[in-house]
Steps between C-alpha positions, in 0.01 A plus 500: 500500500547861604165493679597187699834656591324815617262292711787312660682826575185648654461194724863533610449870577186425702689232693802718572339706774720621789372234738548216249850615408602522865358155581669345198836665572484413871417137424776459241755672724413278797521184286842595360644580843356182652657295219834670573467398866404145403778431250765663720389280793435807713833671436334791321235527771779592741620767256155644431426623850726659764868404470526379863310172488540444875324822586150459354245718678778707658306829506226335704692285746788737572258789553326298771837454673573872489191604699579279799530724804319777307830672412520454121681829436746555784611134498457377142473826301227354284391662175127432537271782623339464847167372368669212316693413815174507695355242260805279553471546876146361479645196320768471769233462767395169342849348537584318828767650728686169484571581134584870538702507823826385334497753216820709485448874573703611200412568136784305336484209746127473433579458129764235567256270689330401175515125449572438870261368763418865585372576151129587519430304182575174684213551746132426458342821635697751285457291184125470554475875561690565177283259299176640641618855429583421136179302443285770659661776292450301181137421582418866571686609186304239303171645627599850393631390160186306413293799614701734278455264205142384562384632160712230336285225651594270789712251304718752318522731804626214716755394239635854458518538878700178534740615226552826688547334839763270350681789330877542557461788744255310722704178504822689573316663791414154632860386453620796707209482743465870435225700664428665165228232472309690769568825313358359176179392675467845661551675166239274340259614772589865433462460124168315525324725752656845461216619271226296667154651544523398867665774708625254762669281240660807340644597838617146568678508164703797627586304813607208279730731305643640825545146632691399186716813532562422867623154401732598213486882461512506119131396453427860607583586138157363402350792690584702190186344348295703749671819385446399140126473571505837683400331825714734706318462833522124478867526405561715810325245721703221342818691589384533862416130516840421351685709758302328777587159354868582547496678838242305703654151450841640603357582845434130562871414484756566772697715257208746496525806282879478514463184294364714217823699477702176495272359233530813285880495526508133400267575208734773375804274544341234281372737234761379250555159337427190706788417732690180424386454139629641170395866450316412178263275697180674601213693348615853588587757240847517656544131410416582139749787499770276648440248222507766228815659643663156502427461129640845428819419690540158340435593138595871485736540800271773637486520879202662674484608864228293670448743789186648345334171402284463812379859471413438136276212609302730729470761224375248245246366750375853566467573128305177449259597777453836329446318169226289662303822559517578130377162375149480359422143605530348845700195391754737346528690828535178697775380266691824567454461877607133503804590293586784738488262796733249339747764381538728802697241698682172446268205568458135410265336248207471743426867433389403148172387660398868507468494121192281544306814592536679163457166318166441674384850416612457138301177459194663657505815288659396169293253300726487196869524422581780260795709391449747787522241777688201359842619620417559871282189502792293369717637779238419764460146369874434487558617859211286629575167333774244557794515262793254482745745655724353768764625740868437437641418841782714641525707182191709429125477453410487130126531566555852636628597154148426377344716772738789431406489132132485600540802729679710237236413240222588744666833587524581129131419454408722796695790350329460163155484660562810713611699195198379298258589777653843549484576127139380483399717797669807353331450163155450656557752780389243755619463861734209566282364779138500389352237729250620756567433863308231682320557831733555792 
């Protein structure tokens, strides 16, 4: 009897590999959420994604409106960097003038036209452009994911890739029409080719990183991986490419270089919680502090000045980037970097798609689940699968409570790992960064 029990337990352990656990959890999560949608007759579907159900794809369609006339900064004060606006201007060129000529030249009026006959989503050309963009991004991402996971075999690699592409972060990005989909594809390119034996592909990977940074800025944090590998010359070139990706596209707009100063001022203005929504909504560390201060005030009547919360978010992000340099394994470093990106500023759930990068690296490098990796792996799985967490309209967003708990747990894990690594290095008298540099 004991022998049979031991055999059964061994079979279970062999089955519970990281890839199998992720696939099982992703499948169960998707089934549960789909059943919630089905039995609620779609009511919960409307509370799972963005709260404004009339504004699906807003980040895509509104951004096309803002580049009309090539004055996105002086007229609309957009938050996107010049390269992102250049991408949207390319999309604009595919839309007939008969559609665009009646657009209002004002930010707030452009928001109010949703649902009217001026709304881009009611026209064929913009909708086709949006659908082609999403499909193309998913197809390219699929190619990279299956390439990352090719050692699993074609069937399992394809299934894992589909689970990742249908993860909450990716679907929320589709719901918003957010250009982070292009960022994810660019980061996949960087991650896949940055240590290639082909010099041209290695250089193109730096351009991909710079392109991603030019689209959203914060992907530049992944350049820390180059410093971690002591690839200092490549890191310097990546910085130069990144600066060019910001400055050169600005010259193609009528705002010129003056548009950069407007853009930077708008970026600083919006550095805090998202305007128009409760301050606890968002992924930034300041959102977490607002939530915690609310609990302290409610239960202990302790009031905390929130003036330093935004600065704390930047500090925590910087410390996480430093922690990524001290991690022994690449997936650990990528988890720190992804966490830094989500915490340094208030953002929506589409940013969770960045946690696919450390999850991929974990599955590639870790063949078993053990006591040293089970905790971070659990966190990575939970953030990349669907959970039955739904918005409560006009009150607050309960699913952000889950993310805030996730972030605090991940920060705690990072602190523990940094301390362990430092102690181990001191005991063995080893340098913190041992890896040899690749060819530059």
